[in-house]
HTML snippet that shows the backbone in 3Dmol.js (N, CA, C, O; Angstrom):
<script src="https://3Dmol.org/build/3Dmol-min.js"></script>
<div id="view" style="width:600px;height:400px;position:relative"></div>
<script>
const pdb = `
ATOM      1  N   UNK A   1     -11.129  13.169  39.467  1.00  0.00           N
ATOM      2  CA  UNK A   1     -12.281  12.898  38.645  1.00  0.00           C
ATOM      3  C   UNK A   1     -12.098  13.471  37.242  1.00  0.00           C
ATOM      4  O   UNK A   1     -12.496  12.854  36.254  1.00  0.00           O
ATOM      5  N   UNK A   2     -11.486  14.666  37.163  1.00  0.00           N
ATOM      6  CA  UNK A   2     -11.274  15.321  35.877  1.00  0.00           C
ATOM      7  C   UNK A   2     -10.275  14.542  35.031  1.00  0.00           C
ATOM      8  O   UNK A   2     -10.447  14.439  33.816  1.00  0.00           O
ATOM      9  N   UNK A   3      -9.230  13.990  35.654  1.00  0.00           N
ATOM     10  CA  UNK A   3      -8.235  13.201  34.923  1.00  0.00           C
ATOM     11  C   UNK A   3      -8.850  11.927  34.367  1.00  0.00           C
ATOM     12  O   UNK A   3      -8.518  11.514  33.256  1.00  0.00           O
ATOM     13  N   UNK A   4      -9.726  11.311  35.111  1.00  0.00           N
ATOM     14  CA  UNK A   4     -10.379  10.082  34.671  1.00  0.00           C
ATOM     15  C   UNK A   4     -11.261  10.350  33.454  1.00  0.00           C
ATOM     16  O   UNK A   4     -11.318   9.536  32.533  1.00  0.00           O
ATOM     17  N   UNK A   5     -11.946  11.492  33.453  1.00  0.00           N
ATOM     18  CA  UNK A   5     -12.796  11.843  32.315  1.00  0.00           C
ATOM     19  C   UNK A   5     -11.952  12.057  31.056  1.00  0.00           C
ATOM     20  O   UNK A   5     -12.335  11.618  29.971  1.00  0.00           O
ATOM     21  N   UNK A   6     -10.806  12.728  31.195  1.00  0.00           N
ATOM     22  CA  UNK A   6      -9.919  12.950  30.062  1.00  0.00           C
ATOM     23  C   UNK A   6      -9.352  11.657  29.521  1.00  0.00           C
ATOM     24  O   UNK A   6      -9.203  11.500  28.310  1.00  0.00           O
ATOM     25  N   UNK A   7      -9.032  10.723  30.414  1.00  0.00           N
ATOM     26  CA  UNK A   7      -8.513   9.413  29.993  1.00  0.00           C
ATOM     27  C   UNK A   7      -9.572   8.630  29.232  1.00  0.00           C
ATOM     28  O   UNK A   7      -9.273   7.979  28.231  1.00  0.00           O
ATOM     29  N   UNK A   8     -10.814   8.696  29.712  1.00  0.00           N
ATOM     30  CA  UNK A   8     -11.904   7.988  29.042  1.00  0.00           C
ATOM     31  C   UNK A   8     -12.126   8.541  27.636  1.00  0.00           C
ATOM     32  O   UNK A   8     -12.343   7.779  26.694  1.00  0.00           O
ATOM     33  N   UNK A   9     -12.073   9.864  27.497  1.00  0.00           N
ATOM     34  CA  UNK A   9     -12.233  10.479  26.178  1.00  0.00           C
ATOM     35  C   UNK A   9     -11.088  10.102  25.255  1.00  0.00           C
ATOM     36  O   UNK A   9     -11.299   9.879  24.063  1.00  0.00           O
ATOM     37  N   UNK A  10      -9.884  10.028  25.790  1.00  0.00           N
ATOM     38  CA  UNK A  10      -8.722   9.666  24.994  1.00  0.00           C
ATOM     39  C   UNK A  10      -8.842   8.239  24.462  1.00  0.00           C
ATOM     40  O   UNK A  10      -8.492   7.968  23.313  1.00  0.00           O
ATOM     41  N   UNK A  11      -9.339   7.330  25.299  1.00  0.00           N
ATOM     42  CA  UNK A  11      -9.476   5.937  24.880  1.00  0.00           C
ATOM     43  C   UNK A  11     -10.593   5.759  23.859  1.00  0.00           C
ATOM     44  O   UNK A  11     -10.532   4.843  23.040  1.00  0.00           O
ATOM     45  N   UNK A  12     -11.600   6.605  23.892  1.00  0.00           N
ATOM     46  CA  UNK A  12     -12.723   6.486  22.960  1.00  0.00           C
ATOM     47  C   UNK A  12     -12.485   7.230  21.653  1.00  0.00           C
ATOM     48  O   UNK A  12     -13.298   7.129  20.734  1.00  0.00           O
ATOM     49  N   UNK A  13     -11.404   7.963  21.552  1.00  0.00           N
ATOM     50  CA  UNK A  13     -11.090   8.733  20.352  1.00  0.00           C
ATOM     51  C   UNK A  13     -10.797   7.782  19.188  1.00  0.00           C
ATOM     52  O   UNK A  13     -10.127   6.764  19.364  1.00  0.00           O
ATOM     53  N   UNK A  14     -11.299   8.119  18.005  1.00  0.00           N
ATOM     54  CA  UNK A  14     -11.127   7.250  16.842  1.00  0.00           C
ATOM     55  C   UNK A  14     -10.335   7.918  15.728  1.00  0.00           C
ATOM     56  O   UNK A  14     -10.333   7.418  14.603  1.00  0.00           O
ATOM     57  N   UNK A  15      -9.672   9.013  15.998  1.00  0.00           N
ATOM     58  CA  UNK A  15      -8.942   9.715  14.958  1.00  0.00           C
ATOM     59  C   UNK A  15      -7.757   8.912  14.439  1.00  0.00           C
ATOM     60  O   UNK A  15      -7.389   9.060  13.273  1.00  0.00           O
ATOM     61  N   UNK A  16      -7.157   8.077  15.256  1.00  0.00           N
ATOM     62  CA  UNK A  16      -6.004   7.294  14.853  1.00  0.00           C
ATOM     63  C   UNK A  16      -6.344   6.087  14.002  1.00  0.00           C
ATOM     64  O   UNK A  16      -5.443   5.456  13.451  1.00  0.00           O
ATOM     65  N   UNK A  17      -7.595   5.755  13.882  1.00  0.00           N
ATOM     66  CA  UNK A  17      -7.987   4.571  13.122  1.00  0.00           C
ATOM     67  C   UNK A  17      -7.615   4.708  11.649  1.00  0.00           C
ATOM     68  O   UNK A  17      -7.239   3.711  11.032  1.00  0.00           O
ATOM     69  N   UNK A  18      -7.702   5.871  11.074  1.00  0.00           N
ATOM     70  CA  UNK A  18      -7.357   6.055   9.668  1.00  0.00           C
ATOM     71  C   UNK A  18      -5.895   5.746   9.417  1.00  0.00           C
ATOM     72  O   UNK A  18      -5.556   5.128   8.408  1.00  0.00           O
ATOM     73  N   UNK A  19      -5.034   6.164  10.313  1.00  0.00           N
ATOM     74  CA  UNK A  19      -3.606   5.915  10.169  1.00  0.00           C
ATOM     75  C   UNK A  19      -3.305   4.421  10.233  1.00  0.00           C
ATOM     76  O   UNK A  19      -2.519   3.906   9.437  1.00  0.00           O
ATOM     77  N   UNK A  20      -3.923   3.738  11.167  1.00  0.00           N
ATOM     78  CA  UNK A  20      -3.701   2.291  11.302  1.00  0.00           C
ATOM     79  C   UNK A  20      -4.167   1.563  10.047  1.00  0.00           C
ATOM     80  O   UNK A  20      -3.497   0.645   9.575  1.00  0.00           O
ATOM     81  N   UNK A  21      -5.299   1.963   9.512  1.00  0.00           N
ATOM     82  CA  UNK A  21      -5.814   1.317   8.304  1.00  0.00           C
ATOM     83  C   UNK A  21      -4.886   1.539   7.115  1.00  0.00           C
ATOM     84  O   UNK A  21      -4.650   0.616   6.335  1.00  0.00           O
ATOM     85  N   UNK A  22      -4.362   2.744   6.970  1.00  0.00           N
ATOM     86  CA  UNK A  22      -3.450   3.037   5.863  1.00  0.00           C
ATOM     87  C   UNK A  22      -2.171   2.213   6.002  1.00  0.00           C
ATOM     88  O   UNK A  22      -1.666   1.678   5.015  1.00  0.00           O
ATOM     89  N   UNK A  23      -1.651   2.113   7.213  1.00  0.00           N
ATOM     90  CA  UNK A  23      -0.436   1.315   7.436  1.00  0.00           C
ATOM     91  C   UNK A  23      -0.688  -0.146   7.105  1.00  0.00           C
ATOM     92  O   UNK A  23       0.166  -0.789   6.495  1.00  0.00           O
ATOM     93  N   UNK A  24      -1.832  -0.684   7.488  1.00  0.00           N
ATOM     94  CA  UNK A  24      -2.155  -2.081   7.166  1.00  0.00           C
ATOM     95  C   UNK A  24      -2.272  -2.291   5.662  1.00  0.00           C
ATOM     96  O   UNK A  24      -1.808  -3.309   5.148  1.00  0.00           O
ATOM     97  N   UNK A  25      -2.876  -1.360   4.955  1.00  0.00           N
ATOM     98  CA  UNK A  25      -2.989  -1.472   3.499  1.00  0.00           C
ATOM     99  C   UNK A  25      -1.606  -1.455   2.861  1.00  0.00           C
ATOM    100  O   UNK A  25      -1.340  -2.236   1.947  1.00  0.00           O
ATOM    101  N   UNK A  26      -0.720  -0.576   3.330  1.00  0.00           N
ATOM    102  CA  UNK A  26       0.634  -0.515   2.791  1.00  0.00           C
ATOM    103  C   UNK A  26       1.374  -1.814   3.047  1.00  0.00           C
ATOM    104  O   UNK A  26       2.082  -2.304   2.167  1.00  0.00           O
ATOM    105  N   UNK A  27       1.223  -2.383   4.239  1.00  0.00           N
ATOM    106  CA  UNK A  27       1.893  -3.645   4.570  1.00  0.00           C
ATOM    107  C   UNK A  27       1.403  -4.764   3.657  1.00  0.00           C
ATOM    108  O   UNK A  27       2.200  -5.578   3.190  1.00  0.00           O
ATOM    109  N   UNK A  28       0.107  -4.810   3.402  1.00  0.00           N
ATOM    110  CA  UNK A  28      -0.446  -5.844   2.516  1.00  0.00           C
ATOM    111  C   UNK A  28       0.078  -5.658   1.093  1.00  0.00           C
ATOM    112  O   UNK A  28       0.449  -6.636   0.444  1.00  0.00           O
ATOM    113  N   UNK A  29       0.114  -4.421   0.599  1.00  0.00           N
ATOM    114  CA  UNK A  29       0.612  -4.172  -0.750  1.00  0.00           C
ATOM    115  C   UNK A  29       2.086  -4.543  -0.889  1.00  0.00           C
ATOM    116  O   UNK A  29       2.486  -5.138  -1.890  1.00  0.00           O
ATOM    117  N   UNK A  30       2.887  -4.196   0.107  1.00  0.00           N
ATOM    118  CA  UNK A  30       4.308  -4.548   0.064  1.00  0.00           C
ATOM    119  C   UNK A  30       4.467  -6.072   0.092  1.00  0.00           C
ATOM    120  O   UNK A  30       5.319  -6.616  -0.611  1.00  0.00           O
ATOM    121  N   UNK A  31       3.664  -6.755   0.890  1.00  0.00           N
ATOM    122  CA  UNK A  31       3.706  -8.210   0.925  1.00  0.00           C
ATOM    123  C   UNK A  31       3.359  -8.831  -0.421  1.00  0.00           C
ATOM    124  O   UNK A  31       4.004  -9.786  -0.853  1.00  0.00           O
ATOM    125  N   UNK A  32       2.341  -8.288  -1.082  1.00  0.00           N
ATOM    126  CA  UNK A  32       1.960  -8.802  -2.404  1.00  0.00           C
ATOM    127  C   UNK A  32       3.054  -8.571  -3.428  1.00  0.00           C
ATOM    128  O   UNK A  32       3.305  -9.433  -4.270  1.00  0.00           O
ATOM    129  N   UNK A  33       3.703  -7.428  -3.370  1.00  0.00           N
ATOM    130  CA  UNK A  33       4.800  -7.143  -4.298  1.00  0.00           C
ATOM    131  C   UNK A  33       5.946  -8.113  -4.065  1.00  0.00           C
ATOM    132  O   UNK A  33       6.552  -8.598  -5.021  1.00  0.00           O
ATOM    133  N   UNK A  34       6.250  -8.401  -2.807  1.00  0.00           N
ATOM    134  CA  UNK A  34       7.336  -9.338  -2.508  1.00  0.00           C
ATOM    135  C   UNK A  34       6.985 -10.737  -3.003  1.00  0.00           C
ATOM    136  O   UNK A  34       7.838 -11.432  -3.556  1.00  0.00           O
ATOM    137  N   UNK A  35       5.743 -11.150  -2.810  1.00  0.00           N
ATOM    138  CA  UNK A  35       5.324 -12.495  -3.221  1.00  0.00           C
ATOM    139  C   UNK A  35       5.335 -12.631  -4.744  1.00  0.00           C
ATOM    140  O   UNK A  35       5.806 -13.638  -5.274  1.00  0.00           O
ATOM    141  N   UNK A  36       4.818 -11.621  -5.447  1.00  0.00           N
ATOM    142  CA  UNK A  36       4.654 -11.718  -6.897  1.00  0.00           C
ATOM    143  C   UNK A  36       5.716 -10.921  -7.658  1.00  0.00           C
ATOM    144  O   UNK A  36       5.474 -10.494  -8.787  1.00  0.00           O
ATOM    145  N   UNK A  37       6.879 -10.719  -7.056  1.00  0.00           N
ATOM    146  CA  UNK A  37       7.938  -9.913  -7.667  1.00  0.00           C
ATOM    147  C   UNK A  37       8.361 -10.469  -9.033  1.00  0.00           C
ATOM    148  O   UNK A  37       8.538  -9.704  -9.981  1.00  0.00           O
ATOM    149  N   UNK A  38       8.520 -11.770  -9.138  1.00  0.00           N
ATOM    150  CA  UNK A  38       8.932 -12.388 -10.402  1.00  0.00           C
ATOM    151  C   UNK A  38       7.930 -12.161 -11.509  1.00  0.00           C
ATOM    152  O   UNK A  38       8.302 -11.814 -12.630  1.00  0.00           O
ATOM    153  N   UNK A  39       6.653 -12.357 -11.201  1.00  0.00           N
ATOM    154  CA  UNK A  39       5.611 -12.155 -12.214  1.00  0.00           C
ATOM    155  C   UNK A  39       5.507 -10.692 -12.622  1.00  0.00           C
ATOM    156  O   UNK A  39       5.339 -10.382 -13.802  1.00  0.00           O
ATOM    157  N   UNK A  40       5.606  -9.800 -11.651  1.00  0.00           N
ATOM    158  CA  UNK A  40       5.522  -8.372 -11.959  1.00  0.00           C
ATOM    159  C   UNK A  40       6.681  -7.964 -12.857  1.00  0.00           C
ATOM    160  O   UNK A  40       6.493  -7.207 -13.810  1.00  0.00           O
ATOM    161  N   UNK A  41       7.877  -8.459 -12.559  1.00  0.00           N
ATOM    162  CA  UNK A  41       9.052  -8.144 -13.371  1.00  0.00           C
ATOM    163  C   UNK A  41       8.869  -8.641 -14.798  1.00  0.00           C
ATOM    164  O   UNK A  41       9.188  -7.924 -15.746  1.00  0.00           O
ATOM    165  N   UNK A  42       8.368  -9.841 -14.961  1.00  0.00           N
ATOM    166  CA  UNK A  42       8.139 -10.410 -16.290  1.00  0.00           C
ATOM    167  C   UNK A  42       7.120  -9.582 -17.070  1.00  0.00           C
ATOM    168  O   UNK A  42       7.326  -9.302 -18.251  1.00  0.00           O
ATOM    169  N   UNK A  43       6.045  -9.195 -16.432  1.00  0.00           N
ATOM    170  CA  UNK A  43       5.004  -8.414 -17.105  1.00  0.00           C
ATOM    171  C   UNK A  43       5.556  -7.063 -17.548  1.00  0.00           C
ATOM    172  O   UNK A  43       5.299  -6.625 -18.669  1.00  0.00           O
ATOM    173  N   UNK A  44       6.309  -6.407 -16.681  1.00  0.00           N
ATOM    174  CA  UNK A  44       6.866  -5.096 -17.023  1.00  0.00           C
ATOM    175  C   UNK A  44       7.884  -5.220 -18.152  1.00  0.00           C
ATOM    176  O   UNK A  44       7.900  -4.386 -19.057  1.00  0.00           O
ATOM    177  N   UNK A  45       8.731  -6.245 -18.113  1.00  0.00           N
ATOM    178  CA  UNK A  45       9.710  -6.446 -19.187  1.00  0.00           C
ATOM    179  C   UNK A  45       9.011  -6.700 -20.518  1.00  0.00           C
ATOM    180  O   UNK A  45       9.407  -6.143 -21.542  1.00  0.00           O
ATOM    181  N   UNK A  46       7.979  -7.533 -20.512  1.00  0.00           N
ATOM    182  CA  UNK A  46       7.223  -7.801 -21.739  1.00  0.00           C
ATOM    183  C   UNK A  46       6.553  -6.532 -22.261  1.00  0.00           C
ATOM    184  O   UNK A  46       6.511  -6.296 -23.468  1.00  0.00           O
ATOM    185  N   UNK A  47       6.037  -5.728 -21.358  1.00  0.00           N
ATOM    186  CA  UNK A  47       5.393  -4.484 -21.753  1.00  0.00           C
ATOM    187  C   UNK A  47       6.383  -3.536 -22.413  1.00  0.00           C
ATOM    188  O   UNK A  47       6.082  -2.942 -23.449  1.00  0.00           O
ATOM    189  N   UNK A  48       7.573  -3.390 -21.814  1.00  0.00           N
ATOM    190  CA  UNK A  48       8.580  -2.507 -22.403  1.00  0.00           C
ATOM    191  C   UNK A  48       9.111  -3.064 -23.728  1.00  0.00           C
ATOM    192  O   UNK A  48       9.431  -2.292 -24.632  1.00  0.00           O
ATOM    193  N   UNK A  49       9.209  -4.390 -23.858  1.00  0.00           N
ATOM    194  CA  UNK A  49       9.619  -4.979 -25.133  1.00  0.00           C
ATOM    195  C   UNK A  49       8.605  -4.655 -26.225  1.00  0.00           C
ATOM    196  O   UNK A  49       8.987  -4.306 -27.342  1.00  0.00           O
ATOM    197  N   UNK A  50       7.316  -4.769 -25.911  1.00  0.00           N
ATOM    198  CA  UNK A  50       6.273  -4.446 -26.891  1.00  0.00           C
ATOM    199  C   UNK A  50       6.312  -2.970 -27.268  1.00  0.00           C
ATOM    200  O   UNK A  50       6.168  -2.617 -28.438  1.00  0.00           O
ATOM    201  N   UNK A  51       6.508  -2.114 -26.271  1.00  0.00           N
ATOM    202  CA  UNK A  51       6.575  -0.671 -26.553  1.00  0.00           C
ATOM    203  C   UNK A  51       7.762  -0.370 -27.470  1.00  0.00           C
ATOM    204  O   UNK A  51       7.635   0.394 -28.427  1.00  0.00           O
ATOM    205  N   UNK A  52       8.912  -0.974 -27.173  1.00  0.00           N
ATOM    206  CA  UNK A  52      10.097  -0.739 -27.998  1.00  0.00           C
ATOM    207  C   UNK A  52       9.901  -1.247 -29.415  1.00  0.00           C
ATOM    208  O   UNK A  52      10.277  -0.568 -30.371  1.00  0.00           O
ATOM    209  N   UNK A  53       9.326  -2.419 -29.565  1.00  0.00           N
ATOM    210  CA  UNK A  53       9.086  -3.008 -30.882  1.00  0.00           C
ATOM    211  C   UNK A  53       8.104  -2.147 -31.686  1.00  0.00           C
ATOM    212  O   UNK A  53       8.329  -1.886 -32.868  1.00  0.00           O
ATOM    213  N   UNK A  54       7.038  -1.716 -31.055  1.00  0.00           N
ATOM    214  CA  UNK A  54       6.026  -0.943 -31.767  1.00  0.00           C
ATOM    215  C   UNK A  54       6.510   0.461 -32.110  1.00  0.00           C
ATOM    216  O   UNK A  54       6.120   1.005 -33.143  1.00  0.00           O
ATOM    217  N   UNK A  55       7.347   1.057 -31.273  1.00  0.00           N
ATOM    218  CA  UNK A  55       7.833   2.385 -31.608  1.00  0.00           C
ATOM    219  C   UNK A  55       8.877   2.326 -32.718  1.00  0.00           C
ATOM    220  O   UNK A  55       9.021   3.288 -33.473  1.00  0.00           O
ATOM    221  N   UNK A  56       9.604   1.222 -32.834  1.00  0.00           N
ATOM    222  CA  UNK A  56      10.572   1.077 -33.922  1.00  0.00           C
ATOM    223  C   UNK A  56       9.862   0.892 -35.260  1.00  0.00           C
ATOM    224  O   UNK A  56      10.409   1.261 -36.299  1.00  0.00           O
ATOM    225  N   UNK A  57       8.671   0.336 -35.254  1.00  0.00           N
ATOM    226  CA  UNK A  57       7.947   0.114 -36.499  1.00  0.00           C
ATOM    227  C   UNK A  57       7.196   1.354 -36.967  1.00  0.00           C
ATOM    228  O   UNK A  57       6.743   1.400 -38.111  1.00  0.00           O
ATOM    229  N   UNK A  58       7.056   2.347 -36.118  1.00  0.00           N
ATOM    230  CA  UNK A  58       6.335   3.565 -36.497  1.00  0.00           C
ATOM    231  C   UNK A  58       7.242   4.530 -37.127  1.00  0.00           C
ATOM    232  O   UNK A  58       6.814   5.618 -37.514  1.00  0.00           O
TER     233      UNK A  58
END
`;
const viewer = $3Dmol.createViewer("view");
viewer.addModel(pdb, "pdb");
viewer.setStyle({}, {cartoon: {color: "spectrum"}});
viewer.zoomTo();
viewer.render();
</script>
């Protein structure tokens, strides 16, 4: 009877939910980066070009 009570408490525990949610968010972010890799690269290159151009003029 005591083992059954411990098993029931273990199944009702919600402490692991935060970890699962964080892992899902990371998976979604990595997926978005893979999908939009070309656009992200273009934006970053354009940003660094502007920074280089503006710092040369100062």
